[in-house]
C-alpha positions, 0 to 999 in steps of 0.5 A: 231152793224151797223145801217143806218139812213136817216137824213132830214134837214127841217130847221135851226133856232136858230143856229141849225137844225130841221128835221127828222131821219128815221131808215131804218131797223125799219121803224120809223121816229122821228122828232128832234128840235136840233142837240143835240137831233138828236145825242142823238136819234142816240146814244141811238139806237147805244148804246143798243136800237137795236129796235127804239121803245125803243129810248127815246122821244125827249127832250125839246129844251133848246133854246126855253125855 
């Protein structure tokens, strides 16, 4: 499966990125609070969640606990 994402980095606090990822095909925008969260959002879409509506909700960032 081929997916296209637009990643916008809005900030870089706590040694990681914060921003938004946009699914160009599904027209969904999701915020992320860390690079790990971004990679999990993209990975879940590529690994079987063809519809961005089925992508998981953002995880709680462990750096902010």
